[in-house]
N, C-alpha and C positions, 0 to 999 in steps of 0.2 A: 395425810392432810385433809382428806375428805370426811373423816370420822369426827363427829363433834367432840367426844371425849379426848381423842388424841390431839385435836386442834386446841382444846382447852388446856391440855397439859403443856403444849408447846408455849403458849403465851401466859401460862401461870394463872389460869382463871378457874380451874376446877374447884367446886365446892360441894361435891357429892357427900363427904362425911357430914358436913353441916346439915345438909338436907335430911340425911338418915337420922341424925340425932334429934332434929326438930320434930320429925314425924313420930319418933318414939316417945317424946315428952307430952305432946298434946295434939289437938286437931285444929284445923282452920275454923270449924264451926264454933268451937269454944272461944275463939279469939276475937271475932268481930262479926257483924251482920252486914252483908252486902246491901248497898243502897239501891233500891229498885228505881227504874226509870220508866217502866210501864206497868200497868195494873193488870196482870194476868192476861185475859183474853181481850180486855178493853184497849183500844188503840188510843194513842196520844191525840191524833187528829181524826176527824170524821172521814168516812169514806168519800163524801162529796168533795172534801178538800183535795183528795188524791186525784180525782177526775179534773177538778178545777186547775190544779197545778200542771198535770200532764197535758191536758188539752188547751187550757187557757193561755199558757206561755206560747204554745205554737201559734194560736190565733193572733195573739198580740204581736209577735215578731213578724208574722206574715203581713199584717196591716202596716207595721212600722217600716219594714223594708220596702213594701210597695209604695208607701208615701215618699221614702227617700229616692227611689228610682224616678218617681214622678217629678220631684223637685229638681233632681239632677238633670233630667231631660229638659224641663221647662226653663230653668234659670241658668244652667251651665252648658246647655246645648249638647249633652252627651247622648249618644245613640247606643242602645243596647245591642251591640254586635256580639258575635261569638267570641271575638278576642276580648272584648270588655267583660263578658260573662265569665270567662275562664282565666283571665290574667289581670283584670282590674286596670288595664291600660299600661301595665308595667311602670307605674309612676308613684307608688306609695312611699311616703317619706319615713324617716327614722322612728318617730314616735309611734305612729300607727303600726309599722312593721314590728316593733318591740311589743306593742300591745297585743297584736295578733299572735305572735309567738307565745306570749304568756297565756293567752286564751286557749290556743290550740294544744299547748303542752299541759294545760290544767285539765286532766282527765278526772273522771269520777274516782279513779284510783289515787290521784294526787291528794284529794281531800279525805278519802276513806282509808286506803291502805297505809298511808303515811302515819296516821294515828294508830292503826293496828300494830305497826312495828314499834311505835313508841310504847304502847300498852304491853307489848311482849318483851322488848329488850331495854326499855328505858331511854335515856337521852341519846344513845348511839343510833337508835332507829330513825328519828327525824333527820339527823345529820346525814346518815348514809343514804337515806331516800333522796334528800335534796342534792347532795354532792354527786351521787351516782347517776342522777338524771339531768344535771346541769351542764356537765362538761361536753356532752354531745351537742347541745345547742351552741355552746361557745365555739367548738371546733367546726361545726357545720357552717359557721360564718365564713370559713375559708372557701368552702364549696360554693357558697352564695355569691362570692366575688368571682370565682372561677367560671361559673355558668354565665355570668354577665359578660365576661371577656371572651369565652370560647363558644358559647351557644346563645347569642342574644335573642334569637327568635324561637327558642324551645318552649314547649308547653308542659312537657313531662320529662322526668329523668330517664324514662324508658326510650324516649326519642334519641337521647344521647347514646344509649346502648345500641340501638338500631343503626344509627348513623355511623358508629365506629365498628361494630362487630357483626352486624347483619341479623338475619331473621331468626336463626336458631337461638342465639343469645337473647334476642329481643323477647322471644316467647318464654324462655326459661325465667328471665328476670321479671317478666310481666306476671307470671304465676306467683312469684314471691311478693310482688307488689300487692296483688289482690289478697293474698294470705295476710299480709300485714294490716291492710285496711279492715279485714274481717275480724282479726284478733283485737285491734283497738276498739272497733265498734262493739264487739261482744263484751269487752270489759266495761265500757260505758254503761251498757244496758244491764249487765249483771249487778253492778254496784248500785245504779240508780233504781232498778226495780226492787232490789232487796230493801233499800231504805224506804221507798214508797210503801212497800208491803208492810214493813215493821211499824211505820208511823201512822198509816191510814187504813190498813187492812185490805187494800186493793190486791187482787190476785197477782202473783209475781209474773205469770205468763201473760196476763192481760196488760200489765204495765210494760212488759218487754215489747209488746206489739204496738202499744199506743204512743210510747215515748218517741220512737223514730218519726212518727207523723208530724209531731210538733216541729221537729228539725226539718223534715222534708218540705213542709209548707213554706217556711220562710226562705230556705235555700232555693227552692223552685222559683220563688218570686224575684229574688234579687241577684242571684249568682254570687261571684266571688267578691265583687267590690262592695255591695250592700252588706254582705256577710261580714266584711272587715269592720264596718262601722258598728254593726251589732256586736261583734267581738269586743270592740272597745267598751261598749256599755256593760257587757258581761264581766269583763275584767275589772271595771270600776266597782261593780257591785261586790264581786268576790273579794277584792282587796279591802273594801270598806268593812265587810263582815269579818274578815280576818283580823283587821286591826281592833275591832270591837272585842273579839274573843280573847286576844292575847292580853289586852288591857283589863278585861274582866277577870281573867285568871290571876294575873300578877299585880293588879293595882286596885281593883274596886269590889270584887266579890266578897260578901260577908262570910262565905264558906271557905274561901282561900284568900285571894286578894294580896298576897305577898309571897315573894320567892322563898323566904324563910319558912313560912307556913307550909308551902308545898314541899320543901326539902324535908321538914320534920315528918310530915305525913308519909312521904315516900319511904323514908328510913324506917318508920314504924311498920309499914305494910310488909317489908321484907324481914322484919323481926319475928313475924308470925310463922307458924309451921306451914309447910307447903300443903296444899289441898290434895285429897285423894281424887281419883277419877270421878267418884260419885259426887264429891263436893264441887269439883269443876263444873259438872253438869248442872249444879244448882247456882252457878254464877260466882263462886269463890275464886279470887285471883290474888294470891298473896304468897309470902315465903320467899326465900332467897332465889334469885334468878339464876337458873342453871347456865353455866358458861360465862357469867359476868364476874369481874373482880369483886371479891367480897360479897357476892350474891346481890349486889346493889343495882338499883335502877339508875344510880347517879354516877355512872362511869362510862367512858368511851371504850374501855377494855372489855369487849364482849365478843366471844367467838361466833355466836349466832348473828350478832349485829354485823360483824365483819363479813361473814359468808353472805348475808343478805346484800351487803354493799357491793360485793363482787358480782353477784347475780344481777343486781339492779343495774350496775354499770354496763354489763355486756348486753342484757336484754334491751335496754333503752338505746344503745347504739343501733340496734336493729330497727326499733320503732321510730327513729329519726331518719336514719340514712336510707331506709327502705320504704318510708311512707311518703307518698306523693304530696301529701298536704304541706310538708315542710319545704319541699322543692317548689311547690306552687307559691308559697310565701316569698321565697327567694326570687322567683321569676317576676312576681308582682311588684317587688320593691324597686325603687329607683336605684340605678347602678351605684350611685354615690352614697346610698343610705343603707344598703343591705347589710354590710358588715357591722356597722354601728348598731343597726336594729337588732341583729342577732346577739351581739355582745350585751347590749342593754336588756334585751328580753331574757337572756339567760340569768343575769344577775338579779333581775326583778323576780323571775320565776322561783329562784332558790328560796326566797322568803316564804312562798306559799306552803310547801310541805314542812319546811323547817320551823316556821313560826306557828303555823296552825297545829301541827302535831306536838310541838313543845308545849303548847297550851292545852288543847283538848285531850290529846293522847295521855299526857302525864296527869292531867286533872282527873281522868277516869280512874287511874291507879290511886292517886292521892285521896280521892273521895271514897274509894272502895266500891265503885259502881258495879252493879250485878250484871256480869257479862260472861257468857260461856265462850270457849275457844271458837266454836262454830259461828256464833254471832259476830265475834270480832273478825273472823275470816270473811264474813259477808260484808264487812265495812260499817258495822253499827257502832263503833267506838265514838266517833264524833257526835252523832245525835244523842247517844246515851249520856255522854258527858255534858253536852249542852243542856239537855233536859234536867239533869241533876243540878246544874248550876242555876238556871233561871226558869225552868218549867217549859210550858208550851211555846212561849216565844223563842226559846232555844231551838226547838224542833222546826219551827217555821223558818228561822234564819238558816239552819243547816240545809233544809230542803231547797230553799231559794238559791243558796250558793251552789248546791249540788246540781240543780237543774240548769243554772247558768253555765256550769262546766260542761254538762252533757250537750246543751244546745250548741255551744261554741265548737267543741271538738267534733260533735256529730255532723254539723254542717260542713266542717272542713273535710271530713272523711267522705261525705256525699259528693262534694265538688271534686275531690281527688279521684274517686272511682269514676265519675262521669268523664273527667278529662282523659283518663287512661282508655276508657271504652271508645270515646269518640275520636281521639287523636291517634291512639296506638292500635286500635282494631278497625274502626269504621273508616277513618280517613286514610290509614296506611294500607289496609288489605281489601277493603270492600269498595269504597268510592273515593279514589284519590282526587276526583274533580268535584267533591262536595262543596256546596255553597255555604256561606255563613249561616243562613237561615236553617239549613239542614243540620249543621253542627249544633246550633242553638236548640233546635227541636229535640234532637236525640240526647243532648246533655240533660234536658229536663226529664225526658223519659227514663233515663238511667237513674237519676236522682230518686224518682218515685219507686222504681223497681228495687233499688238498693235498700230503701226503707223497709220493704218486706223481708229482704234477705237478712238485714240486721236483726229484726225481731225474731225471725225463725231460728237463726243461729243461737241467739241468747237462750231461747226456750229449750233447744236441744242440749246445750251445756248444762242448763239448770236441771233438766230431767236426769242427767247423769251424775248429779250431785257435785258439779264442778263450780267452785266459787271464784269470786273476783281475785282473791289472793293467789289461788292456784294458777289461774291463767297468767297472772302478772309474772310469776316466777318462771312459767313454762315458755313464754313467748320467745326468749332469746335462743332456745334450743332449736326452734323451727326456722327463725329468720336471721339469726345472728351470723350465719355463714355468708350472707350477702353483703355485709357491711364493707369489708376491705375491698372486694372486687369492684363494687359500685364506686367507692371513693377513688380507686386507682383508675377507673375508666376515665374520669375527668382530670385526675391529678398526675398521671404518669404516662408518658408517651410510649414506654416499653411494654406496658401491660399486654399480655397475650390474651386474645379473646377466647380461644379454646380453653386455656388454663382457667380463666375467670368463670366460664360457664361450667366446666367440669368441677371446679372447686366448690361452687355454691351448692351443687347437688350433693357432692361427696361429703362436704362438711355437715350438712343436715343429717345424712345417713349415719355418719360416725357419731354425731351428737346424740341421736336417738338411741343408738346401740349402747353408748356409754351411759346414758341416763338409765336405761333398763337394767344393764348389768350391775351398775353401782347400787341401784335400788334392791335388786335381788340379793346381792352379796351382803348388804347391810341388814336385810330383813329375813334371812334364812329362806330365800326363795319366794317370799310372800310379796307379790306385786299387786297393788290395788291403787285406787285413786288417792287414798290417804298416804300410803308409803311412797308413791311416786311424787307426792307433793312435799316430801321432806327436803330440808335445805341441802343435804349432802348430794343426793343424785341430781337435783336441779343445778347445783353449782358445777358438778362435773360435766353435765351436758352443755351448759352455757359456755364454759371455758373451751371445750372441744370445738363447738360450733364456730366461735370467733377465730380461734388460733389456727385450726386445721385449714380452713379455707384461705386464710392469709398466707400461711407457709406454702401451700400448694401454688397459689397464684404467683407469689414473689419468686420462688425458686424456679418454677417453670418459665416465667417471663425472663429471668436472668439467663437461662440456658437458651431459650428460643424467643428473643425479644422482638417486639414490633418496633417500628420507627414511625409512629403516627404523628401527623402534623396538625390535627384538629380542624382541618379545613372543611371536612364534610359536616361537622357539627354546625359550622357557621352558615350552611346552606339548608338547614331545616326549614321547610316552607311554612308560611302562615296561610290561613284560609282567606283572610281579609287583610287589607292594609291596616297596620297599627295607626291609631289616631296620631295626628301631628304632635310631636313631643319636643319641647325646647330643652336642649341639653344645657346644663350649667357648667361652670368652670371646673368643677370637681370630677367631670366625667370624661376627661381625656385619657388615652391609654396610659400616659405617665402617672396620672392621679390614681387610676385604678390599680396600677402596680404598687403604688404607695399604700393604697387601701389594703391590698392583699398582704403586703409586708406587715402592716399594722395589726390586722386581725390574726395573722399567723403567729406573730410574737406574743401579743397580748392574750390570744386564745390559749396558747400553751402555758404561758406564765400563770394566768388565773386558774387554769385547770390543775397545774401542779400545786399551787397554793391550797386549793380546796381539797384535792384528793390525797395529797401526801403531807404537806407541811402542817396543815391545821390538825389532822388527827395525830400526827407524830408529836406535836407540841403538847397534846393532852396526856401522853403516856406518863410523864413524871407525877401527875396529880393522882393517878390511880382512881380511887373513889373520890369524887369532887368534895372538897370542903364547902361549907355553906357560902363562903365569900365567892368562890369560883363559880358555884351554881348561880349565884346572884348576877355575876358578870355574864354568864352564859345566857340567862333569860333576858338580860338587858340587851345583849346583842340581837336576840330574836325580836324583841320589841322594836328597837331602833331600826333594824333592817326592814322589818315589815312596814313601819311607818314611812320611812324614806322611799321605799319601793312603791308604796301606794301613792304617795304624793307625786313622784316623778311620772308614773305611768298614767295617772289621771290628768295631770296638768299639761305635760309636754305635747301630746297630740293636738290639744286645743290651741296651745300657744303657737305651734308651728303653722297652723292653718287658720289663724284668726282672720286673715284677709279673705280667704275663700269662704269662710263661714259668713262673714259680714256681706259678701257679695250676694249670696243667696238670700240672706235676710233682707237686704235692701231691695232685691228683686221682688220678693214677696210683698214688701211694703210699697212698691211702686216707685222707689227712689231710683232715678236714672244713674247708670254707671258712667264713670269718666270714659271718654272715648278711647283713651290709651289703655284702659284696663280690660283685659279679656278674662273673665272668671274661669278658673279651672274647675274640673269635676270635684265637687266638695266631698263626694263619697270616695272616689278612687284616690283623691289627693288629700284626704282628711288630715294626714300627717305631713 
């Protein structure tokens, strides 16, 4: 199952004879000339543009969030306490919750790696990237309701572990939490620095160090609540650029501009002979796709695409369930809004990798853009395709969109790490009587320190030749074993704490052993960065990480069950009193149980549709005919447009009264005596 040729034979996708015959007849060099997207050593954008983007965005967001904090304090009466800094008052509504989820889940990899797998596998790549990373958000909505019901005063998911299982489990899971934050941060910087270097010539190591400081500056200023509003703006920009690119590729570009043209060009590219290694190094990318039905880009029947989908699914369970930033969003949301926010956020987020990669990723192949496998692995497919389509403006749009993603996710990771340090280390073990001002001070110190750590880690990985794509496939091997134990900590009263702690460590060890052994057996004992990055060993390690810990935890807990009542979670202390909050009619225990039932049923239904029914429905088509490909691209366009419309308009519509209250205050218009304006930042949605 783990061998690509054997998997290809199982699903009837092998085309090796076709490849050999094509190579015998001619060469890729004689068939077409790759379209260059950069001129040798000359960069697309000047070096000054790189510094302007890296530093300018940070300064802008710092000033922007500082202004928001000032307006919030002056006209809405909000005080920047430690609770406000780290939880946004626990009162964020549906629209902004969804917007923040979209923003935090839109990594550099979302924009770059999704187009890389489209470039490599065809239409299956964008689908499996989007589907494999959407279901986690949908299902996490269940835990978002659970934490509101069972631990209403929690700041981190590690506090839940400590309240239930004690110090030993707390420390073990804390290590995994930090590892998750570092992996996500490293991927942000590896992708972002590679693109900045390719387009502007800025040194990759320097870009890796400077990018975090733009993030640190504005996170330091505003904390979680101002970060949420900045996330809304970032999401709006990303969605706007996404809609522009998909309509450019399939509706308006003179080079493509129609799904039929893209279809014909993709079919033409696979009719050419496959390039030799020397030709690949020159940027040739053509010929039948190994492991795809008919060797076509236009099929969902792809062995490598399927393997990537499984790896993607498992790895991203780890980076959602083990990442404090997602728990932080659940904690910040209103109890009646969290489940709807996660459902809406997941469905909107699906459109970003699916729509963007279906446009730019396939456009790179259709146009025959000059890209080597190494460049694609670094995340350079989107800028290359954008430049080939519209020149320098394409580079600018991709960089702006990319930096918006880095800023959003980077700020979320900074806040997540600071929350873990101040609440799970400082407040728990060092100073249990800490004041709110002390918590606030150390939160900001940790944010600044983590900026240095982020840059250093990215530089270390770059020095070892490890790319964004490699880390993306690897992450589940390290952190996937924590997914089921963490979920069961909040969701199953019988979960045994010793079993959960043992299984998370054992699962990682078994996954690493499986990864190394599989790599060695498939490559005659040759273990290197390149061979370890192959799909087969990555798949084996990811599967073992997730399933082994789950089996150990469940079986052990059935034999030696706990009978936990969740009462200790309800007694998790806060440093300061939470600001007065007016509960609405949807926040009674009965309504919250209804919300849990709703997100549980719909979360699973939508997940099954996306992960199982949709791909199974594509099997009869084999290689898509032109009409089906036109339908496929139409779905991508419509989904992207609707998602952009909803996520941009809904937060504003939900909070129009709060926005106008602040605007009136700035204009000197007195408020009605009966109206008490809420925090426009914390309650923007």
